[in-house]
KOLTI-702578 format. One record per residue (C-alpha): residue number from 1; x, y, z. Coordinates in steps of 0.25 Angstrom, whole numbers, always signed. Example, Ala and Ser with C-alpha at 12.3 -4.5 7.8 and 13.67 -1.06 7.14 Angstrom:
BEGIN
PT num     x     y     z
PT   1   +49   -18   +31
PT   2   +55    -4   +29
REM end
This chain:
BEGIN
PT num     x     y     z
PT   1  -240   -34  -384
PT   2  -247   -27  -373
PT   3  -238   -21  -362
PT   4  -242   -23  -347
PT   5  -237   -17  -334
PT   6  -226   -25  -327
PT   7  -232   -32  -315
PT   8  -225   -32  -302
PT   9  -221   -45  -295
PT  10  -229   -47  -282
PT  11  -222   -52  -270
PT  12  -231   -65  -271
PT  13  -225   -68  -284
PT  14  -210   -65  -280
PT  15  -212   -72  -267
PT  16  -206   -61  -258
PT  17  -208   -47  -253
PT  18  -203   -35  -261
PT  19  -196   -23  -254
PT  20  -203   -10  -255
PT  21  -198    +0  -265
PT  22  -194   +13  -259
PT  23  -200   +25  -265
PT  24  -190   +36  -270
PT  25  -194   +50  -266
PT  26  -192   +60  -276
PT  27  -182   +71  -271
PT  28  -188   +85  -272
PT  29  -182   +94  -281
PT  30  -170  +102  -275
PT  31  -174  +115  -269
PT  32  -168  +128  -273
PT  33  -155  +133  -266
PT  34  -163  +144  -259
PT  35  -173  +134  -253
PT  36  -161  +127  -246
PT  37  -157  +138  -237
PT  38  -171  +140  -231
PT  39  -174  +132  -218
PT  40  -187  +128  -213
PT  41  -191  +134  -200
PT  42  -200  +127  -190
PT  43  -207  +133  -178
PT  44  -208  +125  -166
PT  45  -212  +130  -152
PT  46  -210  +144  -156
PT  47  -195  +141  -159
PT  48  -191  +142  -173
PT  49  -181  +131  -177
PT  50  -175  +127  -191
PT  51  -180  +114  -196
PT  52  -170  +103  -199
PT  53  -169   +99  -213
PT  54  -170   +84  -218
PT  55  -155   +84  -221
PT  56  -153   +84  -206
PT  57  -149   +70  -200
PT  58  -159   +63  -190
PT  59  -149   +64  -178
PT  60  -142   +78  -182
PT  61  -141   +88  -171
PT  62  -152   +99  -173
PT  63  -147  +113  -170
PT  64  -155  +124  -165
PT  65  -151  +138  -163
PT  66  -149  +144  -149
PT  67  -143  +132  -142
PT  68  -151  +121  -134
PT  69  -164  +124  -128
PT  70  -168  +123  -113
PT  71  -180  +117  -107
PT  72  -188  +129  -109
PT  73  -185  +130  -124
PT  74  -175  +142  -122
PT  75  -161  +141  -128
PT  76  -148  +142  -120
PT  77  -142  +155  -121
PT  78  -127  +155  -125
PT  79  -117  +156  -114
PT  80  -103  +160  -116
PT  81   -92  +150  -112
PT  82   -86  +157  -100
PT  83   -81  +153   -86
PT  84   -93  +160   -80
PT  85  -103  +153   -88
PT  86   -96  +140   -86
PT  87   -96  +142   -70
PT  88  -111  +146   -71
PT  89  -115  +134   -79
PT  90  -108  +124   -70
PT  91  -113  +130   -57
PT  92  -127  +129   -62
PT  93  -125  +115   -67
PT  94  -119  +111   -53
PT  95  -131  +117   -46
PT  96  -141  +109   -55
PT  97  -133   +96   -52
PT  98  -133   +99   -37
PT  99  -148  +101   -37
PT 100  -151   +89   -45
PT 101  -142   +81   -35
PT 102  -149   +86   -23
PT 103  -163   +83   -30
PT 104  -159   +69   -33
PT 105  -155   +67   -18
PT 106  -168   +72   -13
PT 107  -176   +64   -23
PT 108  -168   +51   -19
PT 109  -171   +52    -4
PT 110  -175   +65    +2
PT 111  -174   +60   +16
PT 112  -159   +55   +14
PT 113  -156   +68    +7
PT 114  -160   +76   +18
PT 115  -153   +67   +28
PT 116  -140   +68   +20
PT 117  -141   +84   +19
PT 118  -143   +85   +34
PT 119  -132   +75   +37
PT 120  -122   +82   +29
PT 121  -124   +95   +36
PT 122  -120   +88   +49
PT 123  -109   +81   +42
PT 124  -102   +94   +38
PT 125  -101   +97   +53
PT 126   -96   +83   +57
PT 127   -85   +82   +47
PT 128   -77   +94   +52
PT 129   -65   +91   +61
PT 130   -68  +102   +70
PT 131   -83   +98   +72
PT 132   -88   +98   +86
PT 133   -99   +89   +91
PT 134   -97   +78   +81
PT 135  -104   +67   +89
PT 136  -116   +76   +89
PT 137  -116   +78   +74
PT 138  -114   +63   +72
PT 139  -126   +61   +81
PT 140  -134   +70   +72
PT 141  -130   +63   +60
PT 142  -134   +50   +66
PT 143  -147   +54   +70
PT 144  -150   +60   +56
PT 145  -145   +48   +48
PT 146  -148   +37   +59
PT 147  -163   +39   +60
PT 148  -165   +38   +45
PT 149  -156   +26   +45
PT 150  -149   +33   +33
PT 151  -134   +29   +36
PT 152  -134   +18   +25
PT 153  -140   +27   +15
PT 154  -131   +39   +17
PT 155  -119   +31   +17
PT 156  -119   +29    +2
PT 157  -119   +44    -2
PT 158  -106   +52    -4
PT 159  -110   +63    +5
PT 160  -117   +56   +17
PT 161  -107   +45   +17
PT 162   -97   +55   +22
PT 163  -107   +59   +33
PT 164  -108   +45   +38
PT 165   -93   +43   +38
PT 166   -92   +55   +46
PT 167  -102   +50   +56
PT 168   -95   +37   +57
PT 169   -82   +44   +60
PT 170   -87   +53   +71
PT 171   -98   +45   +77
PT 172   -98   +38   +91
PT 173   -97   +23   +91
PT 174  -112   +22   +94
PT 175  -116   +30   +82
PT 176  -106   +24   +73
PT 177  -112   +10   +77
PT 178  -126   +15   +74
PT 179  -121   +20   +60
PT 180  -114    +7   +57
PT 181  -127    -1   +61
PT 182  -135    +6   +51
PT 183  -124    +5   +40
PT 184  -120   -10   +42
PT 185  -131   -16   +34
PT 186  -127    -7   +22
PT 187  -112   -10   +24
PT 188  -111   -18   +11
PT 189  -118    -7    +3
PT 190  -110    +4    +9
PT 191   -97    -3    +7
PT 192   -99    -3    -8
PT 193  -104   +11    -9
PT 194   -95   +22   -14
PT 195   -97   +31    -2
PT 196  -103   +21    +8
PT 197   -91   +12    +9
PT 198   -84   +24   +16
PT 199   -94   +23   +28
PT 200   -91    +8   +29
PT 201   -76   +12   +30
PT 202   -79   +22   +41
PT 203   -86   +12   +49
PT 204   -73    +4   +49
PT 205   -65   +16   +52
PT 206   -72   +22   +63
PT 207   -80   +10   +69
PT 208   -77    +1   +81
PT 209   -72   -13   +80
PT 210   -86   -19   +82
PT 211   -91   -10   +71
PT 212   -81   -14   +61
PT 213   -84   -28   +64
PT 214   -99   -26   +60
PT 215   -95   -19   +47
PT 216   -86   -30   +44
PT 217   -97   -40   +46
PT 218  -106   -32   +36
PT 219   -95   -33   +26
PT 220   -94   -48   +27
PT 221  -108   -50   +23
PT 222  -105   -44    +9
PT 223   -90   -45    +8
PT 224   -89   -52    -5
PT 225   -97   -40   -12
PT 226   -89   -30    -4
PT 227   -75   -35    -8
PT 228   -78   -33   -23
PT 229   -83   -19   -22
PT 230   -74    -7   -24
PT 231   -78    +1   -11
PT 232   -81   -10    -2
PT 233   -68   -18    -5
PT 234   -59    -9    +3
PT 235   -69   -10   +15
PT 236   -69   -25   +15
PT 237   -54   -24   +14
PT 238   -53   -15   +27
PT 239   -63   -24   +34
PT 240   -56   -37   +31
PT 241   -42   -31   +34
PT 242   -44   -22   +46
PT 243   -58   -24   +53
PT 244   -62   -38   +51
PT 245   -59   -49   +61
PT 246   -53   -62   +57
PT 247   -67   -69   +58
PT 248   -73   -58   +49
PT 249   -61   -59   +39
PT 250   -64   -74   +37
PT 251   -79   -70   +36
PT 252   -76   -60   +25
PT 253   -68   -71   +17
PT 254   -78   -82   +18
PT 255   -88   -76    +8
PT 256   -77   -76    -3
PT 257   -75   -91    +0
PT 258   -89   -95    -3
PT 259  -103   -90    -3
PT 260  -107   -99    +8
PT 261  -100   -89   +18
PT 262  -107   -77   +13
PT 263  -118   -78   +24
PT 264  -112   -88   +34
PT 265   -98   -87   +39
PT 266   -90   -98   +44
PT 267   -80   -96   +55
PT 268   -72  -108   +51
PT 269   -68  -103   +37
PT 270   -56   -94   +40
PT 271   -49   -96   +26
PT 272   -53  -101   +12
PT 273   -48  -115   +15
PT 274   -57  -117   +27
PT 275   -69  -117   +17
PT 276   -66  -131   +11
PT 277   -59  -137   +23
PT 278   -72  -145   +27
PT 279   -78  -144   +13
PT 280   -68  -147    +2
PT 281   -78  -145   -10
PT 282   -78  -130    -6
PT 283   -64  -127   -10
PT 284   -66  -125   -25
PT 285   -79  -116   -23
PT 286   -72  -108   -13
PT 287   -60  -105   -21
PT 288   -69  -102   -33
PT 289   -77   -92   -25
PT 290   -64   -85   -20
PT 291   -58   -85   -33
PT 292   -70   -78   -39
PT 293   -70   -67   -28
PT 294   -55   -65   -31
PT 295   -57   -64   -46
PT 296   -68   -54   -44
PT 297   -59   -45   -34
PT 298   -48   -45   -44
PT 299   -56   -41   -56
PT 300   -62   -29   -48
PT 301   -48   -25   -43
PT 302   -53   -26   -28
PT 303   -41   -34   -23
PT 304   -36   -25   -13
PT 305   -44   -32    -2
PT 306   -38   -40   +10
PT 307   -50   -49   +10
PT 308   -47   -53    -5
PT 309   -32   -54    -2
PT 310   -36   -65    +9
PT 311   -45   -72    -1
PT 312   -34   -72   -12
PT 313   -23   -77    -3
PT 314   -32   -89    +1
PT 315   -36   -92   -13
PT 316   -22   -92   -19
PT 317   -18  -102    -8
PT 318   -30  -111   -10
PT 319   -33  -110   -25
PT 320   -28  -119   -36
PT 321   -18  -115   -46
PT 322   -29  -112   -57
PT 323   -38  -103   -48
PT 324   -26   -97   -42
PT 325   -20   -93   -55
PT 326   -33   -87   -60
PT 327   -34   -78   -47
PT 328   -19   -74   -47
PT 329   -20   -69   -62
PT 330   -30   -59   -57
PT 331   -22   -55   -45
PT 332    -8   -54   -50
PT 333   -10   -39   -56
PT 334   -16   -36   -42
PT 335    -4   -40   -33
PT 336    -2   -26   -27
PT 337   -16   -25   -24
PT 338   -17   -38   -16
PT 339    -4   -36    -8
PT 340   -10   -26    +2
PT 341   -13   -37   +12
PT 342    -5   -50   +18
PT 343   -15   -60   +11
PT 344   -15   -51    -2
PT 345    +0   -51    -3
PT 346    +1   -66    -1
PT 347    -9   -68   -12
PT 348    -1   -58   -21
PT 349   +12   -66   -18
PT 350    +5   -79   -22
PT 351    +0   -73   -35
PT 352   +13   -68   -39
PT 353   +21   -81   -35
PT 354   +11   -90   -43
PT 355   +10   -82   -55
PT 356   +18   -84   -68
PT 357   +29   -74   -73
PT 358   +20   -66   -82
PT 359   +10   -64   -71
PT 360   +21   -60   -62
PT 361   +26   -50   -71
PT 362   +12   -43   -73
PT 363   +10   -43   -58
PT 364   +23   -36   -56
PT 365   +19   -26   -66
PT 366    +6   -23   -59
PT 367   +13   -22   -45
PT 368   +23   -12   -50
PT 369   +15    +1   -46
PT 370   +13    -5   -32
PT 371   +27   -10   -29
PT 372   +30    +2   -20
PT 373   +17    +0   -12
PT 374   +19   -15   -11
PT 375   +33   -14    -6
PT 376   +29    -5    +6
PT 377   +16   -13    +9
PT 378   +15   -22   +21
PT 379   +11   -34   +13
PT 380   +14   -30    -2
PT 381   +29   -30    +1
PT 382   +29   -45    +2
PT 383   +24   -46   -13
PT 384   +35   -37   -18
PT 385   +46   -45   -10
PT 386   +40   -58   -16
PT 387   +41   -52   -30
PT 388   +55   -48   -28
PT 389   +59   -62   -23
PT 390   +53   -71   -33
PT 391   +51   -64   -46
PT 392   +61   -68   -56
PT 393   +61   -58   -67
PT 394   +70   -47   -60
PT 395   +69   -38   -72
PT 396   +54   -36   -71
PT 397   +55   -36   -56
PT 398   +65   -25   -56
PT 399   +55   -16   -65
PT 400   +42   -20   -58
PT 401   +46   -21   -43
PT 402   +60   -17   -40
PT 403   +60    -4   -48
PT 404   +48    +2   -41
PT 405   +53    -2   -27
PT 406   +67    +5   -30
PT 407   +60   +18   -35
PT 408   +52   +19   -22
PT 409   +63   +12   -13
PT 410   +64   +23    -3
PT 411   +49   +23    -1
PT 412   +48    +8    +0
PT 413   +59    +7   +10
PT 414   +54   +19   +18
PT 415   +40   +14   +19
PT 416   +43    +2   +29
PT 417   +48   -11   +31
PT 418   +41   -18   +19
PT 419   +47    -9    +9
PT 420   +61   -12   +15
PT 421   +59   -27   +14
PT 422   +56   -25    -1
PT 423   +68   -17    -4
PT 424   +77   -26    +5
PT 425   +72   -38    -3
PT 426   +76   -32   -16
PT 427   +91   -29   -12
PT 428   +93   -39    +0
PT 429   +83   -51    -1
PT 430   +83   -62   +11
PT 431   +89   -51   +20
PT 432   +85   -55   +34
PT 433   +88   -40   +39
PT 434   +76   -36   +31
PT 435   +66   -47   +31
PT 436   +62   -58   +41
PT 437   +67   -72   +37
PT 438   +52   -77   +36
PT 439   +49   -67   +26
PT 440   +62   -70   +18
PT 441   +58   -85   +18
PT 442   +44   -81   +13
PT 443   +50   -73    +1
PT 444   +59   -84    -2
PT 445   +48   -94    -3
PT 446   +43   -87   -15
PT 447   +55   -91   -23
PT 448   +49  -104   -27
PT 449   +41   -96   -37
PT 450   +53   -90   -43
PT 451   +62   -96   -53
PT 452   +75   -87   -53
PT 453   +86   -90   -43
PT 454   +84   -81   -30
PT 455   +98   -75   -30
PT 456   +98   -72   -45
PT 457   +85   -65   -44
PT 458   +89   -57   -31
PT 459  +102   -52   -38
PT 460   +94   -47   -50
PT 461   +84   -40   -41
PT 462   +96   -33   -34
PT 463  +102   -29   -47
PT 464   +89   -22   -51
PT 465   +88   -14   -39
PT 466  +102   -11   -34
PT 467  +106    +1   -43
PT 468   +92    +8   -40
PT 469   +94    +6   -25
PT 470  +108   +12   -26
PT 471  +103   +25   -32
PT 472   +91   +26   -22
PT 473  +101   +25   -10
PT 474  +111   +34   -16
PT 475  +100   +45   -18
PT 476   +95   +44    -4
PT 477  +104   +36    +5
PT 478   +99   +42   +18
PT 479   +86   +35   +16
PT 480   +92   +21   +17
PT 481   +98   +25   +30
PT 482   +85   +31   +36
PT 483   +83   +21   +47
PT 484   +86    +7   +52
PT 485   +77    -1   +43
PT 486   +81    +6   +30
PT 487   +96    +6   +34
PT 488   +95   -10   +36
PT 489   +88   -11   +22
PT 490  +100    -3   +16
PT 491  +110   -12   +23
PT 492  +102   -24   +17
PT 493  +102   -18    +3
PT 494  +117   -16    +4
PT 495  +120   -31    +5
PT 496  +119   -34    -9
PT 497  +126   -22   -15
PT 498  +140   -23   -21
PT 499  +150   -14   -29
PT 500  +148    +0   -32
PT 501  +133    +0   -29
PT 502  +136    -4   -15
PT 503  +147    +7   -14
PT 504  +136   +18   -19
PT 505  +127   +13    -7
PT 506  +138   +14    +3
PT 507  +142   +28    -1
PT 508  +128   +33    -1
PT 509  +125   +27   +13
PT 510  +138   +32   +19
PT 511  +135   +46   +16
PT 512  +122   +45   +24
PT 513  +129   +38   +35
PT 514  +140   +48   +36
PT 515  +131   +60   +35
PT 516  +131   +68   +48
PT 517  +117   +73   +46
PT 518  +111   +59   +44
PT 519   +99   +58   +53
PT 520   +88   +47   +54
PT 521   +75   +45   +62
PT 522   +77   +36   +74
PT 523   +66   +27   +69
PT 524   +64   +25   +54
PT 525   +52   +31   +48
PT 526   +45   +26   +36
PT 527   +42   +35   +25
PT 528   +27   +35   +27
PT 529   +29   +40   +41
PT 530   +34   +53   +38
PT 531   +26   +66   +41
PT 532   +27   +72   +27
PT 533   +28   +65   +13
PT 534   +39   +73    +6
PT 535   +41   +71    -9
PT 536   +54   +75   -15
PT 537   +53   +81   -29
PT 538   +56   +71   -39
PT 539   +66   +79   -47
PT 540   +79   +73   -52
PT 541   +91   +77   -43
PT 542   +99   +83   -55
PT 543   +88   +93   -57
PT 544   +88   +98   -43
PT 545   +97  +109   -39
PT 546  +108  +105   -29
PT 547  +104  +115   -19
PT 548   +89  +115   -21
PT 549   +80  +108   -11
PT 550   +71   +97   -15
PT 551   +57  +101   -17
PT 552   +48   +93    -7
PT 553   +33   +91    -7
PT 554   +26   +88    +6
PT 555   +14   +79    +3
PT 556    +1   +84    +8
PT 557    -7   +74   +16
PT 558   -23   +74   +17
PT 559   -28   +80   +30
PT 560   -33   +70   +40
PT 561   -39   +72   +54
PT 562   -28   +63   +59
PT 563   -17   +70   +52
PT 564   -13   +78   +65
PT 565   -12   +66   +73
PT 566    -4   +59   +63
PT 567    +6   +71   +62
PT 568    +7   +71   +78
PT 569   +10   +56   +78
PT 570   +21   +58   +67
PT 571   +27   +70   +75
PT 572   +28   +61   +87
PT 573   +34   +50   +79
PT 574   +45   +59   +73
PT 575   +48   +65   +87
PT 576   +50   +51   +92
PT 577   +59   +48   +80
PT 578   +70   +58   +80
PT 579   +81   +59   +70
PT 580   +95   +53   +74
PT 581  +108   +52   +68
PT 582  +108   +41   +57
PT 583  +122   +35   +61
PT 584  +116   +33   +75
PT 585  +103   +26   +71
PT 586  +102   +12   +77
PT 587   +96    +6   +65
PT 588  +104   +13   +54
PT 589  +117    +9   +63
PT 590  +113    -6   +61
PT 591  +111    -5   +46
PT 592  +124    +3   +45
PT 593  +132    -8   +52
PT 594  +126   -19   +42
PT 595  +130   -10   +30
PT 596  +144    -9   +36
PT 597  +145   -24   +39
PT 598  +141   -27   +25
PT 599  +155   -21   +20
PT 600  +162   -33   +26
PT 601  +152   -43   +20
PT 602  +153   -38    +6
PT 603  +168   -37    +7
PT 604  +169   -51   +10
PT 605  +160   -55    -1
PT 606  +165   -46   -12
PT 607  +179   -41    -8
PT 608  +185   -28    -3
PT 609  +180   -20   -15
PT 610  +166   -19   -10
PT 611  +160    -6    -5
PT 612  +160    -4   +10
PT 613  +150    +4   +18
PT 614  +161    +7   +28
PT 615  +170   +13   +18
PT 616  +159   +22   +13
PT 617  +156   +27   +27
PT 618  +171   +30   +31
PT 619  +173   +38   +18
PT 620  +160   +46   +20
PT 621  +162   +48   +35
PT 622  +168   +62   +38
PT 623  +177   +65   +50
PT 624  +166   +73   +57
PT 625  +156   +62   +55
PT 626  +166   +52   +60
PT 627  +169   +60   +73
PT 628  +154   +60   +76
PT 629  +153   +45   +73
PT 630  +164   +42   +83
PT 631  +156   +48   +94
PT 632  +144   +39   +92
PT 633  +142   +24   +95
PT 634  +135   +19   +82
PT 635  +143   +26   +72
PT 636  +156   +21   +79
PT 637  +151    +7   +77
PT 638  +149   +10   +62
PT 639  +163   +14   +61
PT 640  +167    +2   +69
PT 641  +159    -7   +59
PT 642  +165    +0   +47
PT 643  +179    -3   +52
PT 644  +176   -18   +55
PT 645  +169   -21   +41
PT 646  +178   -12   +32
PT 647  +191   -15   +25
PT 648  +205   -10   +30
PT 649  +204    +2   +21
PT 650  +191    +7   +27
PT 651  +196    +4   +41
PT 652  +208   +13   +38
PT 653  +200   +24   +33
PT 654  +191   +23   +45
PT 655  +203   +23   +55
PT 656  +209   +36   +48
PT 657  +196   +43   +50
PT 658  +194   +39   +65
PT 659  +209   +41   +70
PT 660  +208   +56   +71
PT 661  +196   +54   +80
PT 662  +203   +44   +89
PT 663  +202   +51  +102
PT 664  +188   +54  +100
PT 665  +184   +40   +97
PT 666  +191   +34  +109
PT 667  +184   +44  +118
PT 668  +170   +38  +114
PT 669  +163   +29  +124
PT 670  +153   +23  +115
PT 671  +155    +8  +111
PT 672  +157   +11   +96
PT 673  +168   +21   +98
PT 674  +176   +12  +107
PT 675  +175    +0   +98
PT 676  +179    +9   +86
PT 677  +191   +14   +93
PT 678  +195    +0   +97
PT 679  +193    -5   +83
PT 680  +201    +6   +76
PT 681  +212    +4   +87
PT 682  +212   +19   +90
REM end
């Protein structure tokens, strides 16, 4: 049999393509060990470099001796890491960056660059307080920038924007109007600029009433866009709240109702409800449009705006249950932010009252850091009082609201009437000595959104706060008798105290009343009206030495050109408000009489074992101080009230102390002394 070669099967026969077979290269024989140590040397551009072997990876870093080459091919010499070398390196780097910056400015606009350089030279003289001829300097700047019509261009730069602000501040009314005329077409652009929005603010601050109205009219054209921008939102807020007329305010709200009012304004549309009085079909579209704007503002956290507060209050009043709940869900964590205006506070109260228990709890948790500021705010205190009156979970209420108030209770009470109302509602709600009956009725109207009994909740709130207040008063009792308003609050707080806690408060207050060195201002001054802000070192009292003075730090205020005028006004205010003896102060005298009269009321309600303020005063009153009181009219009336409203035991104690001064008391000609001698039958 004849053998033949095996024929390969063609692709046509197999019916498919065959993969190509890779050829296996034969590896060369291994080189001797001596050859491995040798490196190939390549010569390129006159520089000898070692060649990279095949074993090196494709992306492996290639090393070369002598460091990184510069552009001319030379290698960087080694510099030791010393402070001198670092300083030299950074100085050179800064100089290069400065040259590049100036080069870019020149390339961008040579004419504008030259204008800014020459304008800044004049500005350096104009900004000084002691500069002379400011009107002439402003005129030069106006001639320089006005001819080129460059005001809108320079207003967006960080350095030339300051030049323009200084011009607006120091310019005459005529020049300021000319500057404003060139800036007004660009107000929407400037208001959204990082530096340009300061120029718009300067126009409001230093411009006339007519000029402010012109700026507001320009803002109205793009108010929807400006409200939703970080820089321009505050400008819209100031324009709506301070500078706009009632008609301009309605024009600012109309674009949010519908796109129909973006160009054409309607004087008959004053509120949201006016949009569908004649055309009922517009109600759903208007509510939908307003809702979209409110949701957008809430997502951007730009809710601290009085214009949005007005829209939110109108929307919550007119919207249906579903739409209202969707918007309230977004604004519940932002109640503190929207409570800065009257409309915003009303909207915040509406959101809180119509929310479920879970949402209320989360809203209180978000409000906790701002409770102190809300309590002393003109409008925000209404939200805090609403929460205190209608929130049922008193344990959560104590942690989230009452505890922050008690920690800063002196600051809250000393900041004004709104803080005193909040503190008074915790301890003595429905007290007409602290609140107007209309406000009491309004707060009681919120009780329909509460399930717990009113009296039970108020007792629980009082139980949470009473011990902390006792400690606060015992530590600084003179604060609670610092003036007539604060003393009336103290008298109202004492109404609900009983037992040993009442005795602790009576003894602490009696020490202040019987102190011969007790002085107060004739007119009570709030804490924010003091000349210096004094901060006491927050060390525990037990760690302080008994004879060591408490370290005090005086807060430094930023320098202001009006600081001297403010200081002079404060000095005049203090000169017209001298210190007087506390026991003779008219307002404190009324409050002390209320406290003494409470003794008889409490004794009739709880028995003779109740603590008496009159007893605490008689026990604390020294003979020398009593002799001084007898010679004065108002202290004599206090002794008379103590005698009339106390038990027989206290009357006998008072009579024994006064009898040795019988002749001196009878010789007094004032009404209080005569009535006291007659009452004691001396």
